C-alpha positions in Angstrom: -2.3 2.6 -4.5 0.2 3.9 -7.0 4.0 3.6 -6.6 7.1 4.3 -8.7 9.7 1.5 -8.7 13.3 2.4 -9.2 15.4 0.3 -11.6 17.3 -1.4 -8.8 14.1 -2.9 -7.5 13.2 -4.2 -10.9 16.6 -5.8 -11.2 16.3 -7.4 -7.8 13.1 -9.0 -9.0 14.3 -10.1 -12.4 17.7 -11.4 -11.3 16.6 -12.7 -7.9 19.7 -11.1 -6.5 21.1 -12.2 -3.2 21.3 -9.8 -0.2 18.7 -7.5 -1.8 15.0 -6.9 -1.8 14.3 -9.7 -4.3 11.5 -11.3 -2.3 9.8 -8.0 -1.5 10.1 -6.9 -5.1 8.5 -10.1 -6.3 5.7 -9.5 -3.8 5.2 -6.0 -5.3 5.0 -7.3 -8.8 2.7 -10.1 -7.9 0.4 -7.6 -6.2 0.4 -5.5 -9.4 -0.4 -8.7 -11.4 -3.4 -9.1 -9.2 -4.5 -5.5 -10.0 -4.1 -4.5 -6.4 -1.3 -2.1 -7.0 -0.3 0.2 -9.9 3.4 0.3 -10.6 5.0 3.1 -12.6 8.6 3.0 -14.0 10.6 5.3 -16.1 11.2 4.8 -19.8 14.9 4.4 -19.0 14.1 1.3 -16.9 12.6 -0.3 -20.0 15.9 -0.1 -21.8 17.6 -1.7 -18.8 15.1 -4.5 -18.5 15.5 -5.3 -22.2 19.3 -5.3 -21.8 19.2 -7.5 -18.7 16.8 -10.0 -20.3 19.0 -10.1 -23.4 22.1 -10.8 -21.2 20.1 -13.5 -19.4 19.8 -15.4 -22.7 16.5 -14.2 -24.1 16.7 -13.5 -27.8 14.3 -12.7 -30.6 10.7 -13.6 -29.9 11.4 -14.9 -26.4 12.9 -11.5 -25.5 9.9 -9.7 -27.0 7.5 -11.9 -25.2 9.3 -11.5 -21.9 9.4 -7.8 -22.3 5.7 -7.7 -23.2 4.8 -9.7 -20.0 6.8 -7.2 -18.0 5.2 -4.2 -19.7 1.8 -5.5 -19.0 2.5 -5.2 -15.3 3.6 -1.6 -15.3 2.8 1.9 -16.4 5.5 4.2 -17.9 5.8 7.6 -16.3 6.2 10.4 -18.9 9.2 12.6 -19.0 10.2 15.7 -20.9 13.3 17.9 -21.1 12.2 19.8 -18.0 12.3 16.6 -16.0 16.0 16.1 -16.8 16.8 19.8 -16.2 15.2 19.8 -12.8 16.9 16.5 -11.9 20.3 17.9 -13.0 19.8 20.9 -10.7 18.7 18.8 -7.7 21.7 18.9 -5.5 20.3 16.8 -2.7 20.6 13.6 -4.8 24.3 12.9 -5.7 23.6 10.1 -8.2 22.2 11.8 -11.3 20.3 8.7 -12.5 18.5 8.5 -9.1 17.6 12.2 -9.6 16.2 11.4 -13.0 14.1 8.6 -11.6 12.8 10.6 -8.6 12.0 13.7 -10.7 10.1 11.5 -13.2 8.1 10.0 -10.4 7.4 13.5 -9.0 6.2 14.7 -12.4 3.6 12.0 -12.7 1.6 13.5 -9.8 -0.3 10.3 -9.2 2.5 8.3 -7.6 2.2 8.0 -3.8 5.6 6.4 -3.0 9.0 6.1 -4.5 10.3 2.5 -4.0 14.1 2.0 -4.1 16.6 -0.4 -2.6 19.0 2.6 -2.3 17.3 5.0 0.1 20.6 6.4 1.4 20.9 8.4 -1.9 17.7 10.2 -1.0 18.3 11.0 2.7 18.8 14.7 2.0 15.8 15.0 -0.4 12.6 16.8 0.7 10.2 13.8 0.7 7.1 15.8 1.8 5.6 15.4 -1.7 6.9 11.9 -2.4 8.1 9.6 0.4 11.1 7.3 -0.4 10.7 3.8 0.9 12.4 0.4 0.5 10.5 -2.5 -0.9 10.2 -4.0 2.6 8.7 -0.8 3.9 6.3 -0.7 1.0 5.1 -4.3 1.8 4.5 -3.1 5.4 2.5 -0.1 4.1 0.4 -2.3 1.8 -0.3 -4.7 4.7 -1.8 -1.9 6.7 -4.3 -1.0 4.0 
């Protein structure tokens, strides 16, 4: 199975944030580590992960090693100018960054689910091509396979 993971899910996992989907996010990344799940992220998420790791005290080679470990777990979905144009025109998603993420996932054509901790921002979006689920819902879906 192939999923696209929104940045907020990555941050739940990395920061082990309270009152979030940290446990479920951890399960998703462990499943990917076992090669039972393919996780795509956006290039923008890589910047955020590098920043968060730096803020958490990783510097120099430790930062590079941590980032490489993360990158070995995921695939990067490609984007182009059209991805951002389409997302900017998508009026059903109020948060523009969410629109960029969703449009990036749609453009990949191999992604089966969009996983986010913030599904309320996607409630008006046509999800017939790409369903939006929480990490907890994704764990349930994986359990049924």
